[in-house]
C-alpha positions as CSV (number, residue, x, y, z in Angstrom):
1,M,-1.1,-34.8,3.0
2,N,-0.4,-33.9,-0.3
3,S,-0.4,-29.9,-1.1
4,P,-3.4,-28.5,-2.9
5,V,-2.7,-26.4,-5.6
6,V,-5.1,-23.2,-4.3
7,T,-6.0,-22.4,-1.1
8,V,-9.0,-20.0,-0.4
9,G,-9.3,-18.0,3.0
10,I,-12.9,-17.1,3.9
11,P,-12.6,-14.1,6.5
12,L,-16.0,-14.2,8.3
13,Y,-17.8,-11.6,10.2
14,N,-21.3,-11.6,10.9
15,H,-22.9,-12.2,7.4
16,A,-24.5,-15.8,8.3
17,G,-27.9,-15.1,6.2
18,W,-25.9,-15.5,3.0
19,L,-23.3,-17.6,4.1
20,A,-24.7,-20.9,3.3
21,E,-25.2,-19.7,-0.6
22,T,-21.6,-18.8,-0.6
23,L,-20.0,-22.3,0.6
24,E,-22.0,-23.8,-1.9
25,S,-20.8,-21.6,-4.6
26,L,-17.1,-22.2,-3.7
27,L,-17.5,-26.2,-2.7
28,T,-19.3,-26.9,-6.0
29,Q,-16.2,-25.7,-8.0
30,T,-15.3,-27.5,-10.7
31,F,-11.5,-26.9,-9.8
32,S,-11.5,-29.2,-6.7
33,D,-7.7,-29.1,-6.0
34,C,-8.1,-26.5,-3.3
35,R,-8.7,-26.2,0.2
36,F,-11.3,-23.6,2.0
37,I,-10.3,-21.7,5.0
38,A,-12.7,-20.0,7.0
39,V,-10.9,-17.5,9.6
40,D,-14.1,-16.1,12.0
41,D,-13.4,-12.9,13.3
42,C,-15.7,-13.5,16.4
43,S,-18.9,-12.8,14.7
44,T,-22.3,-12.2,17.0
45,D,-24.4,-14.1,14.6
46,D,-24.5,-17.9,13.4
47,S,-21.8,-17.9,11.3
48,R,-20.0,-20.6,12.9
49,Q,-22.8,-22.9,12.7
50,V,-23.5,-22.4,9.2
51,V,-19.7,-23.2,8.5
52,E,-19.5,-26.2,10.8
53,S,-22.6,-27.8,9.2
54,Y,-20.6,-27.8,5.7
55,V,-17.6,-29.0,7.4
56,A,-19.4,-31.9,8.1
57,I,-20.1,-32.8,4.7
58,D,-17.0,-31.7,2.4
59,G,-13.3,-32.1,4.1
60,R,-11.6,-29.8,2.3
61,L,-13.3,-26.9,4.2
62,S,-12.2,-26.1,7.7
63,Y,-13.2,-23.9,10.4
64,E,-11.3,-21.5,13.1
65,C,-12.0,-18.6,15.4
66,N,-9.9,-15.9,16.4
67,S,-9.5,-15.7,19.9
68,R,-10.2,-11.8,19.6
69,R,-11.3,-9.5,17.3
70,L,-9.0,-8.7,14.6
71,G,-10.6,-6.4,12.8
72,M,-10.6,-6.6,8.9
73,I,-6.6,-6.2,8.0
74,G,-5.5,-8.6,10.7
75,N,-8.4,-11.7,9.6
76,W,-7.7,-11.3,5.9
77,R,-3.6,-11.6,7.3
78,R,-4.6,-14.5,9.8
79,C,-6.3,-16.7,6.5
80,F,-3.3,-15.9,4.4
81,E,-1.3,-17.6,7.4
82,V,-3.3,-20.3,8.3
83,A,-3.4,-21.4,4.6
84,R,0.6,-21.4,4.6
85,E,1.2,-23.1,7.8
86,R,-0.8,-25.9,6.6
87,Y,-0.7,-26.1,2.9
88,P,3.0,-24.0,2.3
89,Q,3.3,-25.8,-1.1
90,A,0.2,-24.2,-2.3
91,R,1.2,-22.5,-5.6
92,Y,-1.9,-19.8,-5.6
93,F,-4.3,-18.2,-3.0
94,A,-7.4,-16.6,-3.0
95,W,-9.4,-14.4,-0.3
96,A,-13.4,-15.2,-1.0
97,S,-16.1,-13.0,0.5
98,D,-18.2,-14.3,3.1
99,H,-21.3,-12.8,1.3
100,D,-20.4,-12.8,-2.3
101,L,-21.5,-15.5,-4.9
102,Y,-19.4,-17.4,-7.2
103,H,-19.7,-19.1,-11.0
104,P,-18.7,-23.0,-10.5
105,R,-15.8,-22.5,-13.2
106,A,-14.4,-19.0,-11.3
107,L,-11.1,-21.1,-9.9
108,E,-10.8,-23.2,-13.2
109,E,-10.4,-20.2,-15.5
110,L,-8.5,-18.0,-12.8
111,V,-5.8,-21.2,-12.2
112,G,-6.0,-22.1,-16.1
113,Q,-4.5,-18.1,-16.5
114,L,-1.6,-18.1,-14.0
115,D,-0.7,-22.0,-15.2
116,N,-0.8,-20.6,-18.5
117,H,1.1,-16.9,-18.4
118,P,4.0,-17.2,-15.9
119,E,4.8,-13.7,-16.0
120,A,1.1,-13.3,-14.2
121,V,0.8,-13.0,-10.3
122,L,-3.0,-12.2,-9.8
123,A,-5.9,-13.1,-12.1
124,Y,-9.2,-11.9,-11.5
125,S,-12.7,-12.2,-13.8
126,S,-15.2,-9.5,-14.2
127,H,-18.2,-9.4,-11.9
128,L,-21.4,-8.3,-11.7
129,K,-22.8,-6.1,-8.8
130,I,-26.2,-8.1,-7.3
131,S,-28.6,-6.6,-4.3
132,E,-29.1,-8.5,-1.1
133,T,-31.6,-10.6,-2.5
134,G,-29.2,-11.4,-5.4
135,E,-30.9,-9.2,-8.2
136,P,-28.1,-7.7,-10.8
137,R,-27.3,-4.1,-10.2
138,G,-25.6,-2.8,-13.6
139,Q,-24.2,-4.7,-16.0
140,G,-20.8,-5.2,-15.0
141,G,-18.0,-6.2,-17.7
142,W,-15.5,-3.6,-15.9
143,K,-12.6,-3.8,-17.8
144,F,-8.9,-3.3,-16.5
145,D,-5.6,-5.7,-16.8
146,T,-1.9,-5.3,-17.9
147,A,-1.5,-8.1,-19.9
148,G,1.5,-8.4,-22.3
149,I,2.8,-4.9,-20.7
150,T,6.2,-6.0,-19.6
151,S,7.5,-2.5,-18.5
152,R,7.7,-2.7,-14.7
153,N,7.1,1.3,-14.6
154,K,4.6,1.2,-17.4
155,R,2.9,-1.6,-15.3
156,F,3.2,0.5,-12.3
157,V,1.7,4.0,-13.4
158,E,-1.4,2.1,-15.3
159,T,-2.4,0.2,-11.9
160,T,-2.1,2.8,-9.8
161,W,-4.2,5.3,-12.2
162,R,-7.1,2.5,-12.7
163,M,-7.2,-0.3,-10.7
164,S,-10.3,-1.0,-8.8
165,A,-8.7,-2.7,-5.7
166,G,-11.4,-3.8,-4.4
167,N,-12.3,-5.7,-6.6
168,M,-9.2,-7.1,-8.1
169,I,-8.3,-8.0,-4.2
170,Y,-10.9,-11.1,-4.9
171,G,-8.4,-12.4,-8.0
172,L,-6.2,-15.5,-7.3
173,F,-3.0,-14.5,-6.1
174,R,0.8,-16.6,-7.0
175,S,1.2,-17.3,-3.0
176,D,5.2,-16.3,-3.1
177,A,4.3,-12.8,-5.1
178,L,1.7,-12.3,-2.0
179,L,4.2,-13.5,0.7
180,K,6.6,-10.8,-0.7
181,V,4.8,-7.9,-0.9
182,G,3.6,-8.5,2.8
183,V,-0.2,-9.4,2.2
184,F,-2.4,-7.1,3.9
185,R,-0.3,-3.8,5.4
186,K,-1.6,-2.2,8.7
187,I,-2.6,0.9,6.9
188,L,-5.6,2.9,5.4
189,L,-7.0,1.1,2.0
190,P,-4.8,-2.1,2.3
191,D,-6.2,-3.3,-1.1
192,R,-5.1,-0.9,-3.1
193,F,-1.5,-0.8,-1.4
194,L,-1.0,-4.1,-1.7
195,I,-2.5,-4.0,-5.7
196,A,-0.1,-1.4,-6.4
197,E,2.9,-2.8,-4.8
198,I,2.2,-6.9,-6.6
199,S,2.3,-4.9,-9.9
200,L,5.6,-4.4,-9.5
201,Q,6.4,-8.4,-9.3
202,G,4.2,-9.0,-12.4
203,E,1.1,-8.7,-14.8
204,F,-2.3,-9.2,-13.9
205,R,-4.7,-10.7,-16.3
206,Q,-8.6,-10.7,-16.4
207,V,-11.0,-13.0,-17.4
208,R,-13.9,-11.1,-19.3
209,E,-16.7,-13.7,-18.4
210,L,-18.7,-13.0,-15.3
211,L,-17.8,-14.9,-12.5
212,W,-18.1,-13.3,-9.7
213,Y,-21.7,-11.7,-8.1
214,R,-20.6,-9.8,-5.6
215,R,-23.0,-8.4,-2.9
216,H,-22.5,-4.7,-2.2
217,E,-23.4,-3.1,1.3
218,G,-23.8,0.4,2.5
219,V,-21.4,3.4,1.6
220,F,-18.1,3.5,1.4
221,S,-16.3,6.1,3.4
222,L,-13.2,6.3,5.4
223,G,-14.8,6.4,8.8
224,R,-16.4,3.3,8.2
225,Q,-13.4,1.7,6.8
226,R,-11.2,2.6,9.8
227,Q,-13.7,0.7,12.3
228,S,-13.6,-2.2,9.6
229,L,-10.2,-2.0,9.2
230,F,-8.9,-1.8,12.7
231,G,-12.0,-2.5,14.9
232,L,-12.6,0.0,17.9
233,K,-8.9,0.7,18.5
234,Q,-7.7,2.6,15.9
235,P,-4.1,3.0,15.6
236,W,-2.8,6.8,15.3
237,W,-1.4,6.2,11.6
238,A,-4.6,5.0,10.6
239,H,-5.9,8.7,10.6
240,I,-3.0,10.1,8.7
241,P,-4.4,10.4,5.0
242,W,-3.9,7.5,2.9
243,W,-2.3,9.6,-0.2
244,I,0.6,10.0,2.0
245,S,0.6,7.2,4.2
246,Q,0.9,5.0,1.7
247,P,3.6,6.4,-0.7
248,K,5.7,6.5,2.6
249,A,5.1,2.7,3.5
250,L,6.4,2.1,0.0
251,G,9.2,3.8,0.4
252,W,10.1,1.9,3.2
253,N,8.9,-1.1,1.8
254,L,11.0,-0.9,-1.2
255,C,14.0,1.5,-0.3
256,V,14.9,0.5,3.2
257,R,13.8,-2.9,4.0
258,G,14.3,-3.9,-0.2
259,T,11.1,-5.7,-0.3
260,G,11.2,-5.4,-3.9
261,R,15.2,-7.3,-5.0
262,P,16.3,-8.5,-6.5
263,K,13.6,-7.3,-9.5
264,V,13.0,-3.3,-7.7
265,S,16.2,-2.2,-6.6
266,R,16.5,0.4,-3.8
267,L,16.7,3.1,-6.1
268,Y,14.2,2.3,-8.4
269,G,11.8,2.3,-5.2
270,F,12.6,5.6,-4.4
271,F,11.1,6.9,-7.7
272,Y,8.1,4.6,-7.5
273,A,7.5,6.0,-4.2
274,I,7.5,9.6,-5.7
275,E,5.9,8.7,-8.3
276,Y,2.9,6.9,-6.1
277,F,2.5,9.8,-4.2
278,F,1.9,12.1,-7.6
279,V,-0.7,9.8,-8.6
280,S,-2.5,9.1,-5.1
281,T,-2.4,12.9,-4.6
282,V,-3.8,13.6,-8.0
283,L,-6.5,10.9,-7.4
284,H,-7.7,12.0,-4.2
285,F,-8.6,15.3,-5.0
286,A,-10.2,14.6,-8.6
287,R,-12.3,12.1,-6.1
288,G,-12.9,14.7,-4.0
289,I,-14.0,17.3,-6.8
290,R,-16.0,14.6,-8.3
291,R,-18.1,14.1,-5.0
292,F,-18.3,17.4,-4.5
293,Q,-20.1,18.5,-8.0
294,K,-22.6,15.2,-7.4
295,R,-23.6,16.0,-4.3
296,H,-23.2,19.8,-3.9
297,L,-23.2,21.6,-7.6
298,P,-27.0,20.3,-8.4
299,R,-28.0,22.2,-5.2
300,Y,-26.2,25.3,-6.6
301,I,-27.2,25.3,-10.1
302,E,-31.2,24.9,-8.6
303,N,-30.3,27.8,-6.0
304,A,-29.1,29.9,-9.1
305,K,-32.2,29.2,-11.3
306,E,-34.1,30.4,-8.4
307,F,-32.1,33.2,-7.6
308,F,-32.5,34.5,-11.6
309,S,-35.7,33.3,-11.5
310,R,-36.8,35.7,-9.2
311,Q,-34.9,38.5,-10.0
312,S,-36.4,37.8,-14.0
313,R,-40.2,38.2,-11.9
314,N,-39.1,41.4,-10.0
315,T,-37.9,43.0,-13.2
316,A,-40.8,42.2,-14.9
317,A,-43.5,43.1,-11.8
318,G,-41.2,46.7,-11.5
319,S,-41.8,47.6,-15.7
């Protein structure tokens, strides 16, 4: 069997209600030299039946179910492993959400970016948030890439400060670069860690056209993510603050294991780990301050206004 240019892993977990729309948007891509691998993490809804109905129609799609619940990290890794086992020569790999929608030219545009720019390791598009019923939320148009930044250090700093990992992780990767950085690590915020580490391997390129429609669910929290990433049995290290665990893991990978070589020496790996710790710490506390301001500051302002208003009334009544 000839190897496709692109393999797409579709991690499944209890989104059967939107899955048919997602599969139709993927299977009708204008770029057709691809294979789609749906890996079910023991869904309890009709995800299997939905996928198998499309498997019968399009031979490029396959389905497999894990023997036990792996959690998001394990299932995303499994998608990549199956793709590599079946199609080891495929140049590019992407994860596709099981509840989002994709423009028919999404893959075509992203493949074009990587084909035309060998220095790039990741291509992704602008996206538009949509509601559960598919209605637009906001205007879209988020922008960030590192195209043309040849300095590895500058690229790394730009990425760690400005990345939107939850959006970039659904782009199209060079399979070899993804394999080199270890795919999804067993760590909190694994998408952020992967994007930071792979930025050392090459540039990111963004297609500014809206080609991905992302369906948002719920509100982000680290507790919710721990359960999603690791399942019910959460390892002890999942409770170490991410801004400590991630720089430590980066230092281990680059300095001890040497996964960045030959592009990144062990000595430079040490400096990148220190730099990442600084940036992560600043970002963590800055976001904490913003959350505090958003959640509590309006209440404090209202309380202060009420206090001074009472004082003013009491003063007026006393006079």
